[in-house]
C-alpha positions as CSV (number, residue, x, y, z in Angstrom):
1,M,-4.0,0.4,-7.1
2,M,-4.3,-1.0,-3.7
3,I,-7.4,-0.8,-1.5
4,V,-6.8,1.5,1.6
5,H,-9.4,-0.2,3.8
6,W,-7.4,-3.4,4.3
7,T,-7.4,-3.0,8.0
8,S,-11.1,-3.6,8.2
9,L,-11.5,-6.2,5.5
10,S,-11.4,-9.9,5.9
11,L,-10.1,-11.0,2.5
12,S,-10.4,-14.5,1.3
13,S,-8.9,-14.1,-2.2
14,P,-5.7,-12.4,-3.4
15,P,-6.1,-8.6,-3.8
16,T,-4.9,-8.7,-7.4
17,Q,-4.4,-11.2,-10.2
18,H,-0.6,-10.7,-9.9
19,F,-0.6,-11.9,-6.3
20,P,0.4,-15.6,-5.8
21,S,-2.6,-17.8,-4.8
22,D,-0.6,-19.3,-1.9
23,P,-0.5,-16.6,0.8
24,K,2.6,-17.9,2.5
25,L,4.5,-18.1,-0.8
26,A,3.3,-14.6,-1.7
27,Y,4.6,-13.2,1.6
28,E,7.9,-14.9,1.2
29,S,8.3,-13.8,-2.4
30,F,7.4,-10.1,-1.5
31,F,9.7,-10.2,1.5
32,K,12.6,-11.5,-0.6
33,V,12.1,-9.0,-3.4
34,A,11.7,-6.1,-0.9
35,A,14.9,-7.1,1.0
36,Q,16.9,-7.6,-2.2
37,T,15.7,-4.6,-4.2
38,G,13.7,-2.3,-2.1
39,N,10.9,-2.5,-4.6
40,E,8.0,-0.3,-3.5
41,S,5.3,-2.6,-4.7
42,A,6.7,-5.5,-2.7
43,Q,7.0,-3.3,0.4
44,A,3.3,-2.2,-0.1
45,Y,2.3,-5.9,-0.2
46,L,4.2,-6.6,3.0
47,A,2.4,-3.7,4.6
48,F,-0.8,-5.2,3.5
49,F,0.1,-8.5,5.2
50,Y,1.0,-6.8,8.4
51,A,-2.0,-4.5,8.3
52,T,-4.5,-7.3,7.9
53,G,-2.8,-10.5,9.1
54,Y,-3.9,-11.9,5.7
55,H,-4.6,-15.6,6.0
56,N,-2.7,-15.6,9.3
57,V,0.6,-15.7,7.5
58,V,1.9,-13.0,9.9
59,P,0.2,-11.6,13.0
60,V,-1.4,-8.1,12.6
61,D,1.3,-5.6,13.4
62,Q,0.3,-2.0,12.7
63,A,3.8,-0.7,13.4
64,K,5.3,-2.9,10.8
65,A,2.5,-2.1,8.4
66,Q,3.1,1.6,8.9
67,L,6.9,1.1,8.3
68,Y,6.4,-0.8,5.1
69,F,3.6,1.6,3.8
70,T,6.0,4.5,4.5
71,F,8.9,2.8,2.6
72,A,6.6,2.0,-0.3
73,A,5.1,5.5,-0.4
74,N,8.5,7.2,-0.2
75,G,9.4,4.9,-3.2
76,G,6.5,6.3,-5.1
77,D,3.7,3.6,-4.7
78,R,0.4,5.5,-5.0
79,G,-1.6,2.9,-3.2
80,A,0.7,3.1,-0.2
81,E,0.4,6.9,-0.3
82,M,-3.4,6.5,-0.2
83,A,-3.1,3.9,2.6
84,L,-1.0,6.3,4.6
85,G,-3.5,9.1,4.1
86,Y,-6.2,6.8,5.4
87,R,-4.1,5.6,8.3
88,Y,-3.3,9.1,9.4
89,W,-6.9,10.3,8.9
90,S,-8.2,7.3,11.0
91,G,-5.4,7.0,13.5
92,I,-4.5,3.4,12.5
93,G,-1.1,2.6,14.0
94,V,-0.4,6.4,14.3
95,S,-1.8,9.4,16.0
96,E,-4.6,11.0,14.0
97,S,-3.2,13.8,11.9
98,C,-5.2,15.7,9.3
99,Q,-2.0,17.4,8.2
100,N,-0.2,14.1,7.5
101,A,-3.3,12.6,5.9
102,N,-3.6,15.6,3.6
103,F,0.1,15.3,2.7
104,W,-0.2,11.7,1.6
105,Y,-3.6,12.1,-0.1
106,R,-2.4,15.1,-2.0
107,R,0.8,13.3,-3.1
108,A,-1.3,10.4,-4.4
109,A,-3.8,12.7,-6.1
110,E,-1.0,14.5,-7.9
111,K,0.2,11.2,-9.4
112,G,-3.3,10.5,-10.5
113,L,-3.7,13.9,-12.2
114,H,-0.4,13.5,-13.9
115,A,-1.5,10.2,-15.3
116,I,-4.8,11.7,-16.5
117,F,-2.9,14.5,-18.3
118,I,-0.5,12.1,-19.9
119,N,-3.3,9.8,-21.1
120,T,-5.4,12.7,-22.3
121,S,-2.4,14.2,-24.3
122,I,-1.7,10.8,-25.8
123,S,-5.3,10.2,-26.9
124,Y,-5.5,13.7,-28.6
125,S,-2.1,13.3,-30.4
């Protein structure tokens, strides 16, 4: 799950253990995968780069971050859905909208509840 407060953090280490340690290589890898496959996780990581300017690999560009978060969220990435909820709630790169924030938070929450129900039913089987 991705952290939604990227826009206010100054990260010095990769956000997950699956993230290449070289930020430029990571960006290029995610860009290639997103362009070739439309993979939602790769799109979410590109959004992260644009939202934060992580290690100055790309300049901060909230419009591109919003675009990639939207692609990723529409592809089903729960972290991107949470990020969009926060961005709409806070007005980061978009006009504040409680309605849009609620839509994305609810969508992410439904995925979380679904996972809880699946894991609970497996553990009781």
